[in-house]
DRENBARO-390250 format. One record per residue (C-alpha): residue number from 0; residue in three letters; z, y, x. Coordinates in steps of 0.05 Angstrom, whole numbers, padded with zeros to 5 digits. Each point is the difference from the previous one (the first is absolute). Layout:
REC     i    aa        w        v        u
REC   NUM   ALA        Z        Y        X
...
//
This chain:
REC     i    aa        w        v        u
REC     0   MET    01187   -01706   -01475
REC     1   ALA   -00077    00002   -00013
REC     2   MET    00007    00050   -00051
REC     3   ASN    00041    00038    00051
REC     4   ARG   -00052   -00005    00048
REC     5   PHE   -00055    00018   -00050
REC     6   LEU    00031    00068   -00022
REC     7   ILE    00007    00009    00079
REC     8   LYS   -00072   -00013   -00002
REC     9   VAL   -00020    00047   -00058
REC    10   PHE    00055    00063    00032
REC    11   GLY   -00042   -00010    00067
REC    12   PHE   -00071   -00007   -00030
REC    13   VAL    00003    00042   -00057
REC    14   VAL    00048    00037   -00016
REC    15   PHE    00023    00029    00068
REC    16   PRO   -00078    00027    00017
REC    17   PHE   -00003    00032   -00060
REC    18   LEU    00062    00031    00002
REC    19   VAL   -00031    00021    00064
REC    20   LEU   -00054    00032   -00029
REC    21   GLU    00046    00038   -00057
REC    22   ILE    00026    00030    00060
REC    23   ALA   -00056    00017    00042
REC    24   PHE   -00038    00035   -00066
REC    25   ARG    00054    00029   -00015
REC    26   VAL    00013    00033    00066
REC    27   ALA   -00074    00016   -00005
REC    28   VAL    00005    00041   -00056
REC    29   TRP    00059    00040    00016
REC    30   VAL   -00028    00018    00072
REC    31   LYS   -00068    00016   -00028
REC    32   PRO   -00007   -00005   -00072
REC    33   ALA   -00064    00001   -00025
REC    34   HIS   -00018    00069   -00033
REC    35   LEU   -00056   -00031   -00053
REC    36   TRP   -00019    00022   -00076
REC    37   TYR    00065    00029   -00028
REC    38   LYS    00041   -00009    00070
REC    39   GLY   -00051    00051    00029
REC    40   ALA    00013    00040   -00054
REC    41   GLU    00073    00006    00005
REC    42   ALA   -00016    00007    00078
REC    43   LYS   -00040    00067   -00022
REC    44   ALA    00054    00026   -00052
REC    45   LYS    00060   -00004    00045
REC    46   MET   -00036    00061    00044
REC    47   GLU   -00029    00040   -00068
REC    48   LYS    00006    00007   -00064
REC    49   ILE   -00056   -00036   -00048
REC    50   ASP   -00038    00041   -00030
REC    51   PHE   -00056   -00046   -00035
REC    52   LEU   -00002   -00068   -00020
REC    53   PHE   -00052   -00053   -00013
REC    54   ILE    00014   -00068   -00033
REC    55   GLY   -00049   -00046   -00021
REC    56   THR   -00050   -00062    00019
REC    57   SER   -00037   -00005    00060
REC    58   ARG   -00050    00048   -00045
REC    59   VAL    00051    00049    00015
REC    60   GLY   -00006   -00011    00071
REC    61   ALA   -00067    00009    00005
REC    62   ALA   -00018    00054   -00043
REC    63   ILE    00059    00055    00018
REC    64   ASP   -00012    00032    00077
REC    65   GLU    00079    00029    00017
REC    66   ASN   -00021    00050    00042
REC    67   VAL   -00055    00027   -00046
REC    68   PHE    00056    00004   -00046
REC    69   SER    00055    00029    00041
REC    70   GLU   -00052    00053    00013
REC    71   GLN   -00014    00022   -00068
REC    72   MET    00069    00008   -00018
REC    73   ALA    00005    00039    00059
REC    74   THR   -00030    00058   -00026
REC    75   GLY    00053    00058   -00006
REC    76   ARG    00050   -00043    00018
REC    77   THR    00053    00008    00059
REC    78   ARG   -00016   -00065    00027
REC    79   LYS   -00054   -00047   -00011
REC    80   GLY    00051   -00060   -00029
REC    81   LEU    00002   -00076    00002
REC    82   THR   -00044   -00040   -00042
REC    83   LEU    00003   -00081    00009
REC    84   ASN   -00051   -00057   -00034
REC    85   MET    00045   -00057   -00020
REC    86   GLY   -00069   -00026   -00034
REC    87   TYR   -00001   -00080    00029
REC    88   GLY   -00040   -00066   -00018
REC    89   TYR    00033   -00043   -00040
REC    90   SER    00058    00042   -00012
REC    91   THR    00040    00004   -00070
REC    92   MET    00040    00060   -00042
REC    93   GLN    00059   -00045    00006
REC    94   ILE   -00014   -00003    00075
REC    95   HIS   -00009    00078    00005
REC    96   TYR    00063    00019   -00046
REC    97   LEU    00045   -00036    00041
REC    98   ALA   -00024    00035    00069
REC    99   LEU   -00005    00056   -00033
REC   100   LEU    00076   -00017   -00015
REC   101   GLU    00013   -00012    00072
REC   102   LEU   -00043    00057    00022
REC   103   GLN    00053    00054   -00033
REC   104   GLN    00052   -00045    00019
REC   105   THR    00002    00013    00078
REC   106   ASN   -00036    00071   -00008
REC   107   PRO    00024    00033   -00057
REC   108   GLU   -00006    00065    00011
REC   109   ASN   -00073   -00003    00028
REC   110   PHE   -00011   -00040   -00059
REC   111   LYS    00026    00046   -00046
REC   112   GLY   -00059    00041   -00045
REC   113   CYS   -00060   -00037    00024
REC   114   THR   -00049   -00011   -00039
REC   115   VAL   -00039   -00060   -00015
REC   116   PHE   -00066   -00015   -00023
REC   117   ILE   -00016   -00070   -00024
REC   118   GLU   -00070   -00022   -00017
REC   119   ALA   -00027   -00009   -00081
REC   120   PRO   -00072   -00020    00008
REC   121   PHE   -00033    00022   -00076
REC   122   GLY    00062    00028   -00015
REC   123   LEU    00044   -00064   -00001
REC   124   PRO    00061   -00016    00063
REC   125   ASP    00031   -00074    00009
REC   126   ALA    00028   -00016   -00065
REC   127   VAL    00045   -00057    00039
REC   128   THR    00060   -00016   -00024
REC   129   TRP    00055   -00035    00039
REC   130   PRO   -00003   -00062   -00041
REC   131   GLU   -00055   -00010    00042
REC   132   ASN   -00031   -00013    00064
REC   133   TRP    00036    00032    00062
REC   134   VAL   -00033   -00027    00045
REC   135   THR   -00083   -00023    00016
REC   136   GLU   -00010   -00067    00024
REC   137   LYS   -00048    00028    00056
REC   138   SER    00055    00044    00024
REC   139   PRO    00076   -00022   -00023
REC   140   LEU    00038    00024    00062
REC   141   LEU   -00017    00075   -00007
REC   142   ILE    00059    00006   -00042
REC   143   VAL    00051   -00022    00050
REC   144   ASN    00018    00059    00034
REC   145   TYR    00021    00026   -00066
REC   146   LEU    00036   -00037   -00028
REC   147   LYS    00084   -00001   -00017
REC   148   ALA    00045   -00057   -00016
REC   149   ARG    00003    00024   -00079
REC   150   ASP   -00079    00002    00010
REC   151   ILE   -00007   -00074    00024
REC   152   ILE    00040   -00019   -00064
REC   153   MET   -00047    00040   -00042
REC   154   PHE   -00057   -00026    00019
REC   155   TRP    00022   -00073   -00004
REC   156   ARG    00013    00023   -00083
REC   157   VAL   -00048    00051   -00014
REC   158   SER   -00061   -00015    00043
REC   159   LYS   -00054   -00051   -00022
REC   160   ASN   -00019   -00028    00059
REC   161   PRO   -00003   -00062    00015
REC   162   TRP    00063   -00029    00019
REC   163   GLU   -00029   -00030    00077
REC   164   THR   -00019    00072    00016
REC   165   LYS    00072    00026   -00022
REC   166   THR    00035   -00048    00048
REC   167   TYR   -00060    00022    00056
REC   168   VAL    00018    00075   -00010
REC   169   THR    00074   -00016   -00008
REC   170   LEU   -00002   -00034    00070
REC   171   ALA   -00029    00052    00019
REC   172   TRP    00035    00049   -00006
REC   173   GLY    00069   -00040    00025
REC   174   SER   -00035   -00022    00060
REC   175   LYS   -00026    00053    00056
REC   176   ALA   -00031   -00067    00029
REC   177   ILE   -00033   -00025   -00065
REC   178   TYR   -00032    00065   -00006
REC   179   GLY   -00013    00016    00064
REC   180   ILE   -00043   -00066    00019
REC   181   ALA   -00030    00001   -00071
REC   182   GLN   -00024    00065    00026
REC   183   LEU   -00019   -00020    00069
REC   184   ARG   -00042   -00065   -00039
REC   185   SER   -00037    00059   -00039
REC   186   LEU   -00009    00045    00054
REC   187   GLY   -00030   -00059    00038
REC   188   LEU   -00041   -00027   -00056
REC   189   ALA   -00035    00066   -00005
REC   190   ILE   -00010    00018    00079
REC   191   GLY   -00024   -00084    00006
REC   192   GLU   -00061    00012   -00062
REC   193   ALA   -00018    00073    00035
REC   194   ILE   -00005   -00042    00065
REC   195   ILE   -00043   -00054   -00034
REC   196   LYS   -00047    00047   -00037
REC   197   SER   -00010    00037    00067
REC   198   LEU   -00022   -00068    00037
REC   199   VAL   -00038   -00025   -00061
REC   200   ASP   -00027    00074    00005
REC   201   LYS   -00017   -00007    00074
REC   202   ILE   -00030   -00075   -00003
REC   203   MET   -00052    00021   -00051
REC   204   ARG   -00020    00069    00035
REC   205   GLN   -00011   -00034    00056
REC   206   THR   -00028   -00076   -00022
REC   207   PHE   -00036    00022   -00058
REC   208   SER   -00010    00081    00022
REC   209   ILE    00040    00015   -00079
REC   210   PRO    00012    00080    00007
REC   211   SER    00077    00000   -00012
REC   212   GLN    00032    00011   -00059
REC   213   ALA    00036    00058    00028
REC   214   ASP   -00071    00025    00024
REC   215   SER   -00034   -00001   -00065
REC   216   LEU    00047    00018   -00049
REC   217   LYS    00057    00054    00013
REC   218   ILE    00047    00002   -00048
REC   219   ASP    00019    00068   -00022
REC   220   LEU    00074   -00023   -00015
REC   221   SER    00074    00017    00010
REC   222   SER    00036   -00051    00040
REC   223   LYS    00066    00035   -00024
REC   224   ALA    00044   -00034   -00055
REC   225   GLY   -00017   -00069    00014
REC   226   ILE   -00071    00006   -00013
REC   227   ARG   -00059   -00050    00042
REC   228   THR   -00064    00032    00012
REC   229   ASP   -00032   -00056    00044
REC   230   ALA   -00076   -00030   -00043
REC   231   ALA    00040   -00057   -00024
REC   232   ALA    00061    00030   -00030
REC   233   VAL   -00037    00042   -00029
REC   234   ASP   -00050   -00046   -00040
REC   235   GLN    00071   -00032   -00013
REC   236   VAL    00033    00063   -00035
REC   237   ARG   -00071    00015   -00039
REC   238   GLN   -00003   -00066   -00031
REC   239   LEU    00081    00007   -00019
REC   240   ALA   -00010    00065   -00032
REC   241   ILE   -00068   -00030   -00042
REC   242   THR    00059   -00061   -00023
REC   243   ALA    00054    00043   -00005
REC   244   ALA   -00037    00043   -00051
REC   245   GLN   -00018   -00057   -00037
REC   246   ALA    00064   -00021   -00007
REC   247   ALA    00028    00068   -00022
REC   248   MET   -00048   -00010   -00058
REC   249   LYS    00037   -00048   -00034
REC   250   ASN    00040    00000   -00052
REC   251   GLN    00030    00067    00014
REC   252   GLN    00061    00021   -00034
REC   253   PRO    00022    00066   -00009
REC   254   VAL    00052    00047    00039
REC   255   ASP    00052    00021   -00041
REC   256   ASN    00062    00004    00031
REC   257   TRP   -00007    00042    00064
REC   258   GLU    00075    00023   -00004
REC   259   GLN    00013   -00072    00019
REC   260   THR   -00046   -00004    00062
REC   261   VAL    00025    00012    00075
REC   262   LEU   -00051    00049   -00007
REC   263   TRP    00049    00041   -00040
REC   264   ASP    00053   -00016    00039
REC   265   VAL   -00033    00028    00065
REC   266   ILE    00002    00068   -00041
REC   267   ARG    00066   -00001   -00019
REC   268   PHE    00023   -00014    00070
REC   269   VAL   -00045    00047    00023
REC   270   ARG    00016    00062   -00044
REC   271   ALA    00087   -00022    00015
REC   272   ASN   -00014    00014    00062
REC   273   GLY   -00032    00074   -00005
REC   274   GLY   -00072   -00023   -00005
REC   275   ASN   -00062   -00007   -00039
REC   276   VAL   -00055   -00061   -00013
REC   277   VAL   -00075    00023   -00014
REC   278   PHE   -00045   -00045   -00023
REC   279   TYR   -00072    00004    00021
REC   280   SER   -00068   -00033   -00010
REC   281   MET   -00018   -00052    00050
REC   282   PRO   -00082    00002    00010
REC   283   LEU   -00028   -00074   -00019
REC   284   SER   -00052   -00041    00010
REC   285   THR   -00046   -00011   -00065
REC   286   ILE    00012   -00082    00003
REC   287   GLN    00082    00020    00006
REC   288   GLU   -00014    00047   -00055
REC   289   GLN   -00018   -00044   -00058
REC   290   PRO    00072   -00026   -00010
REC   291   LEU    00029    00074   -00015
REC   292   ASN   -00053    00023   -00037
REC   293   THR    00008   -00047   -00066
REC   294   PRO    00022    00024   -00065
REC   295   LEU    00065   -00020    00014
REC   296   ARG    00016    00018    00068
REC   297   GLN   -00027    00069   -00022
REC   298   ALA    00052    00006   -00053
REC   299   ASP    00047   -00022    00049
REC   300   LYS   -00020    00055    00046
REC   301   LYS    00014    00052   -00063
REC   302   ALA    00071   -00024   -00008
REC   303   PHE    00014    00003    00075
REC   304   ILE   -00025    00062    00010
REC   305   THR    00045    00024   -00069
REC   306   LYS    00054   -00026    00026
REC   307   ALA    00004    00020    00063
REC   308   ALA   -00018    00079   -00023
REC   309   ALA    00062   -00012   -00045
REC   310   CYS    00040   -00012    00069
REC   311   GLN   -00030    00057    00028
REC   312   VAL   -00041   -00040    00057
REC   313   PRO   -00069    00024    00017
REC   314   TYR   -00065   -00050   -00001
REC   315   LEU   -00052    00038    00045
REC   316   THR   -00079   -00017   -00010
REC   317   VAL   -00020    00001    00060
REC   318   PRO   -00076    00028    00003
REC   319   PHE   -00042   -00038    00040
REC   320   ASP   -00072   -00031    00002
REC   321   LYS   -00004   -00066    00024
REC   322   THR   -00047   -00064   -00001
REC   323   ASP    00010   -00070    00013
REC   324   ASP   -00030    00008    00072
REC   325   ASP    00075    00037    00014
REC   326   PHE    00027   -00067    00000
REC   327   PRO   -00025   -00045    00038
REC   328   ASP    00043   -00056   -00021
REC   329   LEU    00006    00017   -00071
REC   330   TRP    00075    00014    00006
REC   331   HIS    00017    00060    00050
REC   332   LEU   -00032    00065    00010
REC   333   ARG   -00047    00005    00059
REC   334   LYS    00040    00039    00069
REC   335   SER   -00042    00053    00000
REC   336   GLN    00007    00019   -00079
REC   337   SER    00076    00003    00013
REC   338   PRO    00002    00078    00027
REC   339   LYS   -00040    00015   -00059
REC   340   PHE    00041   -00026   -00058
REC   341   THR    00063    00015    00033
REC   342   THR   -00019    00071    00006
REC   343   ALA   -00025    00002   -00072
REC   344   LEU    00068   -00038   -00020
REC   345   ALA    00035    00055    00036
REC   346   TYR   -00040    00053   -00029
REC   347   ALA    00025   -00026   -00072
REC   348   TYR    00072   -00007    00021
REC   349   LEU    00002    00077    00018
REC   350   ALA   -00043    00017   -00060
REC   351   SER    00051   -00041   -00046
REC   352   ILE    00064    00022    00023
REC   353   GLY   -00017    00086    00009
REC   354   THR    00060    00035    00008
REC   355   ASP    00053   -00039   -00048
REC   356   SER    00033   -00052    00033
REC   357   LEU   -00009   -00072   -00020
REC   358   HIS    00071   -00027    00026
REC   359   GLN    00042    00036   -00063
REC   360   VAL   -00018   -00044   -00040
REC   361   PRO    00054   -00060   -00042
REC   362   ILE   -00007   -00069    00025
REC   363   PRO   -00035   -00035   -00046
REC   364   ARG    00043   -00055   -00047
//
């Protein structure tokens, strides 16, 4: 009898409220779906054909101006064309691959034949393989909207993410309530942090006549792709850029398995759908160039370009003058330089294709 009363209490205070939340979140998603990141791309692809797609990290989000690229590509075309920038902070090539599959499956005709641009700083794109981390610990739920049941199984079997992260991602994938609460928590923390900073800033100005950071420092950074533009965040990212570069200089190993990378699966997938992949040089600050400028990484660069050329996948060296001042946080190109770099990339791409089509080439093996 006591056990029955306990079970009734558990149902009444835990299970039932959770079921109500689950239903509420599912109804909310059904009534008003959130068109975020690739979900926004899916919504746009329902209306028109995707011509150019940029994927990668937040560096891509900061450096590529979609409208400028579309304008440059419009020359001599009957339509302007749709360019989408999917570069996002804490994204991985595994997430991009799964999201591309979802994008193609929801809009097969408007995805067909698109050109996918992938960053290759210093001639070296991301060489991650499937048996590595699929998600970052900073943003593990970024993958949730693009997972299928078969992906969850592979995620557990193959990914090197710790079991705690796998469990968290799996629960969020299976439950709209858990996912929704996690997203609301992240949003609440971000809003709370912004309010606290604003209050502290106001107190400092009124009490000690100290100029606000907003007044004294105008950060020339895009706020897209999850990039934070407040002064405190910029300082944090600068330190992270230095730490990451130092770590990347240690214990470097050669990349000799390009055909086994997630990147090569992206190429195969895009080609199988009538499209093409283009690699391009991404401007970096000198601190981030250092790990890519070692003799080992230069050998990797030569091997990659040779491999890409054998598969008729172009690599574009984009002429672009820059200094470290063009990277306020040492990681992302400043916002005012984005149109200039995008234009240079567009010119390099147009020069590379000439009158020949880049789409009628064999799928790389």
